[in-house]
N, C-alpha and C positions, 0 to 999 in steps of 0.2 A: 512675081508670083511665087508662092511657097512650093517647095518640093516635098511632097508627102512620101516619106520613106518608111521602111519596115524594120530598120535597125537589126535587132537580134535575128529576125526570121530571114531577112535578105541574105545574110552572111552564112547562115547555118540551116538552110531549109531542110536538107536531108536529115540532119541530126534532130531538128525540131519535130519532123514528122514521126520519127521513131519515139522521141521522148514524149510527144503528146499522147501516143498510145499508152505508154507506161503511166503517165500522170493521170490519164483518164481512169485507168484501173485503180490507182491509188485513191483518186478523188472519190470513187464510189464509197470508200470507207471513211471519208471525212479527212479534212486537213487540219494540221495544228494551227493555232493562232500565233501571234507574235510573242513567243515566250523566251525568257532568258534564264540561264542557270543561276540559282542563288544557293548559298550554303545555308542549310536549315539551322536556325538558332536554337540551341538546346540549353536549358538551365543545367548547372553543374549537377544538381541532385537527380537529374533524369538521364544521365549519360551512360545508362546500361545498354546492352545490345538491343537494337542495331546501332545505337548512337554512341558506342564506344569509339567509333571512328567518325570522321566528318561525313555528312550525307548531303547530297545535292538534289534539289527539285527544280524543275523548270516551271516558272510562273509568268504571268503577263508582265511586261516591262512596267516598272514603277510599283511592283508588289514585292513583299518578302514572305518568307515562310518560317514559322517557329513551332516548336513543340510546346503545347499548352498544358497537357497532362499526360500521364502514363496510366492507362487502365487496361489490364489484360482482357482480351476478348471483346473490346468495345464494339458495339454494333450500332443500333439506331439512336438518333439524336433528336432532342426537342429543346429549343430555348424556352425558358419560362417567361411569363409576362414581366417579371421583375429582373430579367437579364441574367439569370443563372442558366445552368445547362443540365438536362437530364440525359443519361447515357444508359442504354440497356446492356446488360451483361448476362446473356442466357446461360453461360457456363456456371455462374454462381447463383442463379435464380434471383438476381437483384436488378433493381434500377437505382443508379447512383446519382447523387446530386453534387454538381461541381460548381463551387462558388469562387468568384474572384477574391484575392487576398492581398490587395495592394500590389507591391512589387514582389511579394513572395509567391511560392507555389500555391496553386488554388487549393481550397479546402474540399476534400472529397469525403462524403458520408453516404450511408445507405438511405435512400429515400423510401424504398419499399423492398423488403426481403422475403425469403421463403416462397418464391413464386416458381412456377414450372416454365422454364425457358422463356422468360419475358423477352419481347422483341420490339415491336413498333410502339411509338408513344405519340399521342395527338392531344393538343389542347383545343377545347371548343367551349364557347360561351353560349348559354341558353338563358335568356332574360338577364338577370343580374348575377347569375352564378357561373363561375368558370370551372369546367371539369377537365381532368386529365384522364384520358383513356389509355389503358395499358393492355396490350395483347399478350396473353400467355399462349402456349401451344394448344391448350384445350379449352380456353375460355377468354372472354373479354371482360375486363374490369373497368369501372369508372370511379374516380375519386373526386371529391371536392378539393379544388386547389385554394389554399389560403396564402395570401401574400406574406412572405417572410418566414413561413413555417418550414421546418426541416423535414416534415413528413406530410403526406396528404391525409385528408380526413374522409370519413363516411364512405367506406368502400362498398360498392355495389357490384355484384357479378351480373352483368346485363345479358351475357350470352354464355351458356355452358354447353358441355357435351360436344365441343368441336373435335374432329378426328385428330389424333396424334399417335405417337408410337404405342400409347397405352390402349388404343382401341382394339378390342379382342380380335376382330377379323384380320387385323394387320400383323398380329403376332410379333410386335416389337419393331417392325420394319416400316419406316416412313421417311423417305428421302428428303422431303421438304416440309417438315412439320411446323416450322416457325411461321407465325401469322403476322400479316400486315393489314393496316386499317387506314381509313380516311373518313372525314365528315364533310357533308356538303352544306350549302347555305340554308337548306331547308331542314337541317337537323337530322338528316339520315346518316346512318352508320354503314360503312361498306367494309366487308371482311374478305380478304383473299384466302381461299383454302386451296393450297397448291397441290400438285400431283404427288403421289407416293413414290413415283418411279421415273425412270427416263422416258419410257413410252409403254403404255399398257391400256387395255380396254376396261379393266375393272373400275377405274376411276370415273368412267363415263356413266356407269350404272349404279354407283354407290349412292347412299343416302346419308348425308348430303353429297351431291355431286362434287367431285374434287377437280382440280385444275379449273377453278371457277371463282367468281366473285358473287357474294351474297349481299343483299341490302336489308337493313333493319331500321326500325325507329330508333331514336337516340337512346331509349331505355331498353332496347333489345327485343321489343315485340315486333310481330308482323314480319318476320324474316322470310325472304323469298330469293330464289335464284335470279341474279341480275345479268350475268354473262358467263360464258363457258368457253372451253377451248384455249384457255390461258395456262400453259403448263406450270409456270411458277412466276406469278405476278408479285414482285417484291415492292417496288416503289409505287405507292398510290398517292395521287395528288389531284386536286381540282384546279383548273385554270382559274385564277382569281377573278371574281366578278361574274362567274358563269357556273353552270351545273355540268360542265364538260369534264368527265373523269379521264385522267391519263395515267398509264401504268408502264412500268418497265417489265419485260418478260424474258426469262431465261428459257431458251428453246432447247430442243432435244439434242442429244449427243450421238455420235457414231451412226450418222444417217446413211442408209444404203443408197447407192447411186440409182436415181429414178428414171434415167433416160434409156429407152430401147432404141439405141442409135447405131447398132451394129458394131460397137466397140467390144462387146463381150463383157462389159462391166456392170450390166444391169443387175441390181440386187446385191452387189458386193459392197463391202465397206472399204472405200478407197481413201487412204489418208489425205491425198491431195484434194479430193472433193470435200471430205469432211472439214478440212481446214476453213472453208468459207461458206459452209452450208449447215443448217439454215441460219440466216442472220438472226441475231437477237432483236427484240422489239422495244420501241418506245411508241405507244399507240394510244389513241383515244378509244374509249370503250363505251358502247351504247347499251341501253336497256334491251335485253333479249338478244344480244349479239353472240355470235359464235366465231371464234378466231382460229379454228382449224385443228388444234391438237386433239387426238393423236393421228388424225386421218389425213391432214393436209399440211404441207410445209411451205413457207414463203420462198419464192424463187427470185434471187437477185439478178439472174442472168438474162435480163430483158432490157430494152431501151430505157425503161423507167428507173433502172438501178434499184436503189434502196427505198424508193418512194412508192407506196401503194402497190406492193408486189403481188402478182398473181401467185397461185399455189401449184405445187406439184403434189401428186398423190403419194402418200406414204407407202413405201414398198411393204413394210411389215403388216399394216392393218388396212390398207385401202388400195392394193395393187389393181384390183378389178374395177375400181371406181364405184363401188356400191354406195359410197357417200359422195355427194356432189361437192367438189371443191369450189365450183363457181358460185355456190350459195353462201360461202363463208365470207366473213367480214375481213377485208384486207387490213393489214397493219399499216399505220400511218408512216412510220419511219423505221428503217432497219439500222442496226448497229452491227459492227463486224462480228461475225459468228464467234461464239465461245468467249466473248468479252465478259460475260456474267454481270449485267447491269443490276444494281441493287437499289440504293436509295435514290429518290428523285425529289428535287426541291425547286418549286417555282420561286423566282426572285422578285416578282412584280411588286408585292406589297411589303418588301423588306427594306432594310437600310443598306443593302449591298451597294457597291459603287454604281453611280447613276447610269453609266454606260452599259451595265449588265442587267438592268431591272426589267427588261422585256425579254426574258428567257428563262431557262431552267438548267439545273445542274444534275448530271447523272454520274453516280459513282460506279466505275467499272472495276469489279473485284478482281478480274483476271482469269485467264483460261487454264484448263488442264487438258482439254480434248483437242489439242492443236499441235502440229509439229513445231511451229514457231510461236512462242507465247505472244499473247496480245491482251489488251486491257490494262489493268494496273494504272488507272488514271482517273482524273475528273474531267468529264466532257461538258461543254456548254452548248446548248441548242437555243438559237435566237427564235423569237416568236413575233409574228405580225398578226394581230387579231387572233383568230383561231388557227392560223397556219404555222407550221413548224419549219424552220430553216435547217441548213446543213450543220453537221457536227463540227465543233471547234474544240480542239484539245486545250484545256485550260491549265491543268496541273498534271505534270508527268514527271517520271524519274524513279518511281519505285521499281521499275523493271530495268535492270542494267543491260548494256549492250551485249554482254556475254550470256544473257538469258537467266542470270540469277535474279532473285527477287528479295527485297528487304521490307516491303510493305504492301498491303492490299486494302485499298479504300472501300468503305462500306456505305457511308451516308454523309450528308452535309447539312449544315444549318447556318444561319446568319445571326450574329449577335447585334445588339442595339448600336454598337459602334461601327457596324458595317463589315466586320471581319467575317470571312468564311471559315467555319469550323468543319473539320474533316475527321471522321473516325476511321481507324485502321485496326482490324481485329488480328492481323498477323503479327505486327510488332507491339500491339497494345498501346496505341498512341492516339491522342487527340491533337491535331495540328490546327494552327491558326494562320490563315493566309490573309494578309492585310495590305491595303494600298499605303505606300509610303510617300507618295507625292500628292500634291493638292488635287482635288477634284477638277476635272477639265472645265475650262470656261466654255460655256455653250455658245455657239454662234448666235448673234443677234438676228432674228428672223426678218428685221427691217433693213439690215445692212447688206451691202454687196462686197464680195471678197475676190481677190486674186488667189489662186492656189499655186504656191511656189514650191517646186521640187527642191529638196534639201541638197541633192548631189550636184545640181546644175545651176540653181538659182533662177531657172526659167519657169514659165507659167503654163498651166493648162490652157488650151486655146482651141476654139471651134475653128477647124481648118478652113482657110479661105473665106472667112466670114459667111460660111454657108448657113442657109436657113432650111436646108433640105432635111427630110426625114432620113435618119441613119447617117447624117453627116459625121465624119470622123473627128475625134478629139486627139490633138497632138500636143507635143511640147514646143514652145516657141519663146523667144526672148520677150520679156515682159514689156508691155506698152500700155497706152491709155485706152485702147479700143474696148468696146463693151463685149466683144467676143471672148474676152478673157475675164469677164466679171460674172460671178455666180452668187446666188442667194440660197440659203439653207431654210427650206420650208418644213416645219415639223410635221411628221406623219403620225408618230406615236412617241412615247418616252425614249429619248436618245436616238431616234431614227428620223432621217430627213430625206426629202427629195431635193436634188441640187439643180436649181433652175438657171439656165443661161439667160443673161440680160439681153443678149443680142437677138436670140431666136425665140425665146419663150418656151423652148423645149428643155428636157431634163437629161442629166447624165444617165446613161443606160448601158448595160453590158449586152453586146450583140448576141443574138440567139435566145435571149430571154431566160426565164428561170431554169430551163434545161441545160444552159451552157455553164456547167460547173468546172470545166477544164481550165487549167492554166493556159493563157494565151488568147482567150476570148477578148476581143478588142472593145475599147470604150468608144461610145458614139453618143450623139444626141437623138432623142426621139420624143414623140408626144407622150405625155403622161398617161400610163395605163393602170398604174397601181401595182404592177408586177414587183416581186421582191428583187428582181434584177435592176430595178430603178430606185431602190430604197437603200440608204447608206447609214452606216455607223461611223462615228469619228472616235477613234481610240487614241488617247494621248500617249505621246512618246517623249523622250528626253529633248530638252532644248526648245520646248514650245511647238514641236511638230506633231502631226497627227498621221495616223494610218487610216485610210479610207477602205472600208470593207462593205461590199454589197451583201445584203442579207441572204441571198439565195446560195452563195458559195462559201462565204467566210474568207475568201482570198483577199489580197491587198491590191490596190491600184499600183501600177508598176510602169515606169518609163522604160521602154524596150531597150534591152541590152546595156543598161546603165549609160546610155548615150548622152552626150552633151550637145548633140546637134539639134538645130531647128528642124521641125517637121517630123520628128521621130514619133512613132505610134505610142499609145498608152493602152495597156491591157490590164486584165486581172491576172495575178500570178500568186502561187503559193508564197506566203510570207517567209522571207529569209533575213529580214532586218536591214536590208540595204537602204542607202540614202535615196535611191530612186523609187523607194516605196514610202517615203516620208514627205509630208507636205505642210507648209506653213500657210496660215490664213492671214493675208494682208488686207485690211479694210481699205476700200476705195474711198478716198477723201473727196 
């Protein structure tokens, strides 16, 4: 009879109890993926500051990072249908065209100049014509895109008179005047008109309403208010194949303490509270929705954490509750406060590496209103259907351990070769993050596999040949029993349920989608469709894989790096250990 032991937890239960509390708090803000440090490759011609010294970024294992171009103040990106790159440069009033040049530096020319703070760029086809929409601070333009042309044709100003610093009533003061746009599959144009301020009432009664998104026909007619209460919505994107709009939102700064809890802090700006409040937002946006600003702020201090947060009343403008926060639309997913999420890119219909094509990238520009800096990274959010998973940090390193910063990412795009392009307006750089190893071989859905741990050479095993609901999964010496045989059944692109041949049940994290803490154990359960039963296989060196459940982004982990039979298997924050890497051996 097998002895089911708990390895790491049996020996260090008191330490684990304390550590679990710490990691649960950290997990609320998202855990990093399996990233490794790489030296950024920089052409000799581009080694001016900050690349006069070697720079390191952390990227997923099997990827590298290189400087592709140097463009001062580079902001939003769009890849052209013929695989060139457009880059907005608000400071110069230009949109630049970046073209590959063989082994040499890319060719950079002005695609459109003489604009007023151009920002977002979107390609959209209507009939047999492809347009490129470019947002200026005061108007939206569309041009006809011509393959191979160095400049667009047939400029139309489809929307004019948008508010910016030149609007008389604002007297030159507009904190968030840059405009962001998106197009849906029905040829509707969406424009984010951000707030003028950190927090104020005037934006809620202005015409047009600010801190809002407006919808127009593709030619700019029939404009109307679509959603409001979005302080500064930067990244606008539609979930591919749907009419579901998603946006990133920069929330307010210097929030007063909202709780009348006897501490005497009510209404005061407490730095320790400001550090984590309110969370930034990555959220779906519905027609006629209201997302709270400036009256209501999302509260992460509830059991749901960063998911669908309830609201606190804003002390400055809603202390008495004259505006009902219960009627506001909750944001879908919070991001660590003051991270400053900007560009947002869905990867579904791109040539990004196949194991990332069911998710989206958010560029976190980085904080100023926080005692310890945060952000300065590219985050990945997995998607299952219309549901969003937990944040995984994909590219990090622009923020040094000592708090100094050498880069601030703004936006991402994917080229036809599958490389991820990243703009950085602080260092004036376009980076290219590329996979350097072969695309992973996907499991054959008709085959059965043993899952062999790298550190021990032992297999994942349904403990005691159990057929019970919630039967534990352990590590055990490999044998021919079908309780060590599993099948990968596709759920969506790059996502699987893992079926036990012995019991017909699937691998599942105990506690379901709410169990995002390190240490939640692996078990078998009947298929429910929960994200805690859906798995990605991320390739690692030597033919091994990292198994990550969609709901948490953690890695499967043999407890305590144990070599023993019967030791537990859990999810744990990835640290690159061999106890978190598994080989797929086909059962012959």
